[in-house]
C-alpha positions in Angstrom: -68.6 -31.0 49.3 -67.8 -33.9 52.0 -68.4 -36.8 49.2 -66.8 -34.4 46.3 -64.1 -34.7 48.2 -63.8 -38.2 48.9 -64.1 -39.1 45.3 -61.8 -37.0 44.2 -59.5 -38.1 46.3 -60.1 -41.8 45.9 -59.6 -40.7 42.1 -56.3 -38.9 42.0 -55.1 -41.6 44.6 -56.3 -44.2 41.5 -54.0 -42.9 39.4 -50.3 -44.0 41.0 -51.6 -46.8 43.4 -54.4 -48.3 42.3 -56.9 -50.1 45.0 -55.8 -54.4 44.9 -58.3 -56.1 43.0 -58.9 -59.3 43.9 -58.5 -61.1 48.0 -55.4 -62.3 49.5 -57.0 -65.8 48.7 -56.4 -65.9 45.4 -52.9 -63.1 45.2 -51.5 -66.3 47.4 -53.3 -69.3 45.3 -52.0 -67.2 42.1 -48.1 -67.0 43.9 -48.1 -70.9 44.2 -49.5 -71.3 40.6 -46.6 -69.2 39.5 -43.9 -71.0 41.2 -45.7 -74.8 39.9 -45.0 -73.2 36.4 -41.7 -71.8 37.3 -40.0 -75.3 38.4 -41.9 -77.2 36.0 -40.4 -75.2 33.1 -36.9 -75.1 35.2 -37.8 -79.2 36.2 -37.9 -79.6 32.2 -35.1 -77.8 31.2 -32.5 -78.9 33.7 -34.2 -82.4 33.8 -35.1 -82.2 37.3 -37.7 -83.8 39.1 -39.8 -81.9 41.1 -42.1 -84.4 42.5 -39.5 -86.7 44.3 -39.1 -83.6 46.8 -42.3 -82.9 48.4 -40.9 -80.7 51.0 -38.8 -78.7 48.7 -42.9 -78.1 47.2 -44.2 -77.8 50.1 -41.9 -75.1 51.2 -42.1 -73.0 48.5 -45.7 -73.3 48.0 -46.2 -72.0 51.6 -43.3 -69.1 51.0 -45.2 -68.3 47.8 -48.4 -68.2 49.4 -47.9 -65.8 52.2 -45.2 -63.8 49.4 -48.7 -63.3 47.0 -50.9 -63.2 50.4 -48.3 -59.6 51.8 -48.2 -58.6 47.9 -51.7 -57.8 48.4 -51.3 -56.3 52.0 -48.6 -54.2 50.9 -50.7 -53.0 47.7 -53.4 -52.3 50.1 -51.3 -49.9 52.7 -49.7 -47.9 49.2 -53.3 -47.3 48.3 -54.6 -46.1 51.9 -51.1 -43.7 52.3 -51.6 -42.7 48.7 -55.8 -41.9 49.4 -55.0 -40.4 53.0 -52.5 -38.3 51.1 -54.5 -36.9 48.4 -57.9 -36.1 50.9 -55.5 -34.1 53.0 -54.5 -32.0 50.0 -58.0 -31.0 49.6 -58.3 -29.8 52.5 -61.4 -27.4 53.2 -60.6 -23.8 52.5 
């Protein structure tokens, strides 16, 4: 019964708080790539050259990477909380 309870709890939690796919490193790298694409588009539109400002690029990249890393941690935490909630809902009678 316990294995079935865990499986049912995991499936129920997946519906509203899915397990994040990929690692924290991947989330951070994707955030940096999205920042780079955004800066390129903004630079092209406004005629601004971001490569001339390396401090801004490095700082922005570090902040974006940390943001992606934290996003994955938050999503994992939400999934874990949802799983525990669903597990406790299915208490043994």
